[in-house]
N, C-alpha and C positions, 0 to 999 in steps of 0.2 A: 472517616479520617481523611483530611486533605494532605496531599504530598506536593512537594516542589519538583518539577520536572524540567529538564532540558533535553531538547532534541538537536543533535549536532550532525552536520555533514561536512566533509572536506571540500575544498573549492573545486577539486577535479571530479567529484561525484557526478554521474552522468544524468541525474534526475532531480526532481523536486526544486524547491523555490530558491530564488536569488533575490536577496533583500536584507534589510536591517531587522534587528530584534524588536524594534518598536513599531514595525508596519503592521496594519491590520491583516488578519488571515485572508480576507477577500482580495486585498492588494497583492499578497503573496501568490494567491491562486492563479492570477493571470500573469505571473512572473515566474513560471516554472519551466524547467527544461522540457518536461514531457507530462507527467501525470500530477493530479491533484494532491495525492498523498494523505497522510494522517493529519489533516488540518484540525480535527477535533482536539488534538493535543493542545492546540493554541487557542481555539475559539471556546471549548468547553472547560478545559483543565488549566488554562492560563500558563502553559509551558513556555519556556523561553526557546527561540530558534537562533541557533548560532552557526555560522560558517567559519571554519577554521582552516589554517593553511594545510595543504595536502600532506598526508603522511606517506613519504616515499621510503620508508623503511622496507627491507626485503620481505618481511612478513606481510606488510600491507600490499606490496606489489603483487605478491603471489595470490593474495586474497582476491584482488580485482581481476587478474587474468584468468583465475579458475571460473569466474562467472562470465566475463566477457573476454574472449581471447584477445581482442584488439586492444584491450585497455593497458597498453604498455605505458611506462612513465612518459615517453614521448607523446603518445596520444593524449594522455591525461593533462599534460602541460598545455597542449593545444586547447583542450576543452575548458580548462580554468581560465584561459584568456580569450575564449570564443575565437579561436583562429582556425583557418583551414576547414576541412570537411566536418570535424566533430563540432565546431561552433555553428555551422550552417544548419544543423539539424535541431538546434535548440529553439524553444518556443518563446524565449525572451531575448531581448537585445542587451540585457545587462551582463557585465563581465563579472563572474564569480570571484575572481581574485581581488577585485576592488572591495569586496565586502568581507573578506577573510581576515582573521586575526590569529595571532600566535596562541595556541592552546595553553601554553605555559603561563600566559597572563590572565587566564580566567580563574576565578574563585570557585572551583568545582565543589568545594565543601559546603556551599550554601544550598546544594540540591540534594534531595533524597534519592532521585533516580536521574541518571543520564543515559539517554537512548542514542547510540551511535549508528549512523548508517555506515556499514562496513567497518573498517578499523580507523575511524576518524580520529580517535584519541590514542596516542601511542601507549604501550604497556606501561612504561616507567611512570607516566602521569597518573594512570589508573591506580597502580599500587600505592602511589603516594597520597591518595585520598580514601583511606579505608572505611570512612563513614558513608561513602556513595555506593549505591547499588548500580553496577555498570551492566548495561543491557546492549547487546549487539543485534541490530536489525539488518540482516544480509540484504543486499540490494536487489537480488533477483530471486529471492525466496528459496535459495538452496543453501547448503551449508558447506562452504569451501574451507572451513577450518574447524578445529576442535573447540569445545566450549571452554577449554582451558584459557584462563585469562579474562573470563566474563562470568558474571553471576548467572545471567540468563540469556537466552537467544529468543528472538521473536520469529514465529512460524510463518506469518502472513495468512494464517487461517483464522476464521471466526471461532470465538470461545463458545463452549457449551457448558461452563461451569465457572465458579469464582476463583479456582485455584490453578496455578501453573501445573503442567504435566512434567514432573521432575524439574529439569532446568529449562523447560520450554514454556514461553508465554504465548498464548494464542491471542493475536491481535492482527486484524487485516492491514495490509500496506496502505489502502485507502480507507480512512476512517473519518466519517463526516457526521456532524450533527444531523438528525432526520430532517430538519428544515433549513439547513445552511444554504444550499444552492438557490432554492426558491426565494428565501428571505433576502439574500444578498444580491441576487442577479435577476429575479423575476421582474418582468416589465408589465405585469398585470394585463397582458394581452390574452385574447381568447385562444385557448390551446386547441390544437388540431393535429392529426396525422401520427404517423409511426416513425420513430427514430430507430434505425437498425443498429444493433450492437456491432462494433467495428470488426469483431473476430467472426462474424457471420460469413465473411469473405476471406479467402486466402490472401496474404500480403501481396503476392505477385500478381493478383487479379483485380486489386482494388481500383485500378484506373478505369475499369469497365465493370464496376460492381453490379449494375442492373442486369447484366447478362450472365453473371457468374454466381448468382445465389439461387440455388434450386428452390422452387416453390414460391419465389417472390411474385411472379406474374399472377399466379393463381390467388395469392393473398390479396393483392391489389384488386383483382376482379371481384373477389368475394366480399371485400369490406368497403370498396370505393373510397379508400384512404390515401392521402398523399404520403409518399415515403421518402425520407431523407437519410443520408449516410454520413458518416463522420467526415467533417470538412478539412481534417488534417491540421487544425489549429486549435489551441486551448479556448480562446475566446469564441470561435465558431462552434466548438463542441458545447460549451456552456450555453450559448444562444440556442442551439438545437434542443438541448434538454429542457429549457424553460418555455419554449414554444410548443413542444410536442405533448401528446397525450399518452402515448404508449411506447414502451421501450421493449423491443423485440429481438431476442437471440434466435436467429433462423438459420440453423445448421452451423457449419464451421467447427473449429476445434473447441474443446472444453476450456474453460477459464476458471481462475480462482474466484472471480465475482466482484472485482473492484468497480467495474462499470455498473454493476447492479446497484452498488451502494451509492454511487453518484446519481443514478436515475431515481432511486428512492428519495434522496435528499432534494432532488428537484421536483418531486410530486408527480412522477409518472407512474402509471400501472406497468409493471414489468411482466414479461412472458418469456418462458424458457422451457426446454425439454428437461426431463429428469436427469439427463446425463451431461447437462451443459455447464454445471458449476461443480468444482471439486474442492472449493475453499470453505464450504460449510455456511455460506450466507443463508440464514434462516428466512425462507420465503413462505407466505401463505399458500395453502394448497391450491387455491384458485389460480395462482400464477403459473402453474405447470400445465403443459399441453402434451398430449400423446400424438396428435396428428395435426396437420396443417388445417384440416377442416375444423377440428375442435378450436384451434386458435382463432380462426375467422369467426366462428360462432360466438366465442367469448368477447371478442372485440365489438361485434355487432350488438351483443347483449348490453355491454357497457355504454355504447353510443345511445341506446334506448332507455338507459337508467343512470343518470348522472349521480344519483344517490348511492347506487351500488359501486360506481367507480370511485367515489370519494370514501366509501367504506373500505375498499380494497387498499387504497392509498394509506388510510389510517392504520390498517393492520400491518402494512409494510413498514411504516415508521415506527410502530410499537415494537416490532422485531429488531429494527435497527438500533433503537434506543437500548434494548436488552444487550446487544452487541457492545455498545459503548459502556454500559453499566459493568458488565462482566470483565471487559478488558481493563477497565480502571481497577476493579477489585483485584485482578491479578497483579497489577503493578503495585498496589498498596501492599498486598501480601509479600511480594518480592522484596519491597523496601524494608519490611519488618523481619525478614529471614534471610539476610545477607551478611555473612561474616566477612572480615577482610579477605581479599583475594589471596593474599600471602600471609600465613601465620607466622609470627616471630619465631625464630629458631625451629622451624618445621624440619623434621627428619626426613631422610631418604625414604623410609618405609611409608611415612604419611604421604609424601609426594606421589609415590607409586600408587597408593590407594586412590588418591585424588584423581590422578590421570586415568585410572581404570574406570572410575565413575563417570569421568568426562567422556570416555569412549562409549560407555553404555548410553549416555544422554545423546550422544551424536547418532547412534543406531536408532534410538527412539524418534529423533528428529527426522531422519531419512525416511523411516516407515510412515511417518505422518504428513510428509510434505505433499505426496500425491499418491492416491490409491494405486497399488500394484506397480509402482514405478520407483526405482532406486537410482538416484542420479546424484552423485556427490564426489567431490574430489578427495584425494588422499589427505589425511589430517596432518597438521603441523602444530607444534606447541610453542607458545610465546614465552613461557617461563622456564 
């Protein structure tokens, strides 16, 4: 079953693409504030991408500041105009407000599913379109509001089955076709070297990353590989992906795995320790290493066997394709099992039951966001 999808962000949203709905996904990729994001929605599932005027209702303001404390209305107004410090950190020179439209002018009823980054669409508009499945994708992978006012929330984790978990849809924030980066940006040059995952080094030490990543010197000595690090620009990041052979997470904090998905899509062999990824990105067993010696030995093995390297790349891509397939199945299921957000003539008793179920869904979301970590703001209700 195919479904019609829209992904929507408000002009002040601090990430993702700045452009028009008719632009190609590869064009939007290089006009992002920060990350590549769920481009497979556009490239594979033909979703519409829309930027709408920022929602400055009190609930939306509280949503943003519970994720990013500095995201006050004043900060966001600078961001949507690319003014001051907020605008300087963007990877695109485009001004989001110039691409925004009034959400009241959009025919939302033509979509089966609308995915909103944060509270991009006001509650009154959502309940006015009862045939739409309204899904919230929190920008920072946390849940700063209740599920009330939404049919489903997106967890940022990779799915392991075709059905949502309660009101939670598992779909990673960065979702790419397994061949997207290589096919759109590959320069057909001979690949070489190691590209280090950016979180291998603490943000405060990245200016001198070569001296602040334990084990790096030994890895270079054992493999005789050239090593590059994140150049701090989107285009430079993409260029490094398509030129390198290996993508290595070498220490540092655990991540949800968005960068692994990018590397797989670019055709690199990924290496990480078993504790490096908590977002459930399904990697082939060969990609894990227990020691820096084992890591070096595997890289040297692949250097001596290009057929083995290509086999690992193929297995990685097959698993990423499974992530896409299961994510889409969850969205399809959600579109078929979404009653109106507000039932006509609903009673106080039914509203209390609904809110109790929403609170239970929120607890489930918190437990699944990161193993053994509970980080979530107090709930508020929109309805």
